[in-house]
C-alpha positions as CSV (number, residue, x, y, z in Angstrom):
1,M,-151.7,-233.5,25.7
2,Q,-148.4,-233.5,23.7
3,R,-146.6,-231.7,26.5
4,L,-147.8,-234.3,29.1
5,G,-146.7,-237.1,26.8
6,L,-143.3,-235.7,26.3
7,L,-142.8,-235.1,30.0
8,L,-143.9,-238.7,30.8
9,F,-141.6,-240.0,28.0
10,A,-138.7,-238.0,29.3
11,S,-139.1,-239.2,32.9
12,I,-137.5,-242.6,32.2
13,F,-134.4,-240.9,30.7
14,V,-134.1,-238.4,33.6
15,T,-134.2,-241.2,36.2
16,G,-132.0,-243.5,34.2
17,G,-129.5,-240.8,33.4
18,W,-129.3,-239.9,37.1
19,A,-128.7,-243.5,38.0
20,Q,-125.8,-243.7,35.5
21,I,-124.3,-240.6,37.1
22,Q,-124.7,-241.9,40.7
23,Q,-123.8,-245.5,40.1
24,P,-121.6,-245.9,37.1
25,T,-119.3,-248.8,38.2
26,Q,-121.8,-251.6,37.8
27,R,-122.8,-250.5,34.3
28,A,-119.2,-250.0,33.2
29,D,-118.3,-253.4,34.7
30,Q,-121.0,-255.0,32.5
31,A,-119.4,-253.4,29.4
32,R,-115.9,-254.4,30.5
33,K,-116.9,-258.0,30.9
34,L,-117.9,-257.9,27.2
35,G,-114.4,-256.6,26.3
36,L,-115.5,-253.0,25.9
37,P,-113.1,-250.4,27.4
38,V,-115.7,-248.3,29.2
39,P,-114.5,-246.1,32.1
40,D,-116.9,-245.1,34.8
41,E,-116.6,-241.5,33.6
42,L,-118.0,-242.5,30.2
43,V,-121.1,-244.0,31.9
44,Q,-121.5,-240.7,33.9
45,A,-121.1,-238.6,30.8
46,S,-123.7,-240.8,29.1
47,G,-126.1,-240.2,32.0
48,A,-125.6,-236.5,31.8
49,A,-126.2,-236.5,28.1
50,M,-129.3,-238.6,28.6
51,I,-130.7,-236.1,31.1
52,G,-129.8,-233.2,28.8
53,A,-131.6,-234.9,25.8
54,A,-134.6,-235.7,27.9
55,L,-134.9,-232.0,28.9
56,A,-134.3,-231.0,25.2
57,L,-137.3,-233.0,24.2
58,Q,-139.4,-230.3,25.7
59,I,-137.9,-227.7,23.3
60,A,-139.5,-228.0,19.9
61,P,-136.5,-227.0,17.8
62,L,-134.3,-229.5,19.6
63,R,-136.9,-232.4,19.9
64,R,-135.9,-234.4,16.8
65,L,-132.1,-234.3,17.6
66,A,-132.8,-235.1,21.3
67,A,-135.0,-238.1,20.4
68,L,-132.3,-239.4,18.0
69,L,-129.6,-239.1,20.6
70,L,-131.8,-241.0,23.1
71,A,-132.5,-243.7,20.6
72,L,-128.7,-244.1,19.8
73,Q,-127.8,-244.1,23.5
74,L,-130.3,-246.9,24.2
75,V,-128.9,-249.3,21.7
76,P,-125.6,-250.1,23.5
77,I,-127.3,-249.8,26.9
78,T,-129.9,-252.4,25.9
79,F,-127.5,-254.9,24.4
80,V,-124.9,-254.6,27.2
81,G,-127.2,-254.3,30.2
82,H,-130.1,-256.7,29.4
83,R,-128.5,-259.8,27.8
84,F,-131.4,-262.1,28.9
85,W,-130.5,-264.8,26.4
86,E,-127.3,-265.5,28.4
87,L,-129.1,-266.1,31.7
88,E,-130.6,-269.3,33.1
89,P,-134.4,-269.5,33.0
90,G,-136.0,-267.8,36.0
91,P,-136.9,-264.4,37.5
92,S,-133.6,-262.7,36.5
93,R,-133.9,-263.8,32.9
94,N,-137.6,-262.7,32.8
95,G,-136.8,-259.3,34.3
96,H,-134.0,-258.7,31.8
97,R,-136.2,-259.8,28.9
98,V,-138.8,-257.3,30.0
99,H,-136.3,-254.5,30.3
100,F,-134.8,-255.5,26.9
101,F,-138.1,-255.2,25.1
102,K,-139.1,-252.1,27.1
103,N,-135.9,-250.5,25.8
104,L,-136.7,-251.6,22.2
105,S,-140.1,-249.9,22.6
106,L,-138.4,-246.7,23.9
107,I,-136.0,-246.8,20.9
108,G,-139.0,-247.1,18.6
109,A,-140.8,-244.2,20.2
110,A,-137.7,-242.1,20.2
111,L,-137.1,-242.9,16.5
112,A,-140.8,-242.0,15.8
113,L,-140.3,-238.7,17.5
114,A,-137.0,-238.1,15.6
115,G,-138.7,-238.8,12.3
116,A,-141.9,-236.8,12.9
117,P,-142.2,-233.6,10.9
118,E,-141.8,-230.6,13.0
119,G,-145.1,-229.3,14.2
120,A,-147.0,-232.5,13.1
121,A,-148.5,-233.2,16.5
122,A,-149.6,-229.6,16.8
123,A,-151.2,-229.6,13.4
124,H,-153.1,-232.8,14.2
125,G,-154.4,-231.2,17.3
126,Q,-155.9,-228.2,15.5
127,R,-159.6,-227.9,15.2
128,A,-161.4,-226.6,12.2
């Protein structure tokens, strides 16, 4: 069950990281509009790191570090990419609000994984 949960959790980061690699300009432009000097290559590197961390979630000794990396990556992505409070009421604002809070949920889940004692999930799954 844990393996399936980790695979499903990682899927959003694999697809999101791939999108960053393939289409960095729009994401970098969003950051540049806020005055952040973000080159396209940084967005691509972030995407590659995201994919690497998502895959590392599947390796027990790397899981906590990978989860922490994902949580840290999501903070600027969320606040740069989903600034719903700046948009006029309507479908776009609603969509960005959903993505903003989805990302907050992902940050929370990643932090929970990062803070979980190693082997805790396996120990809970043992039967007496």
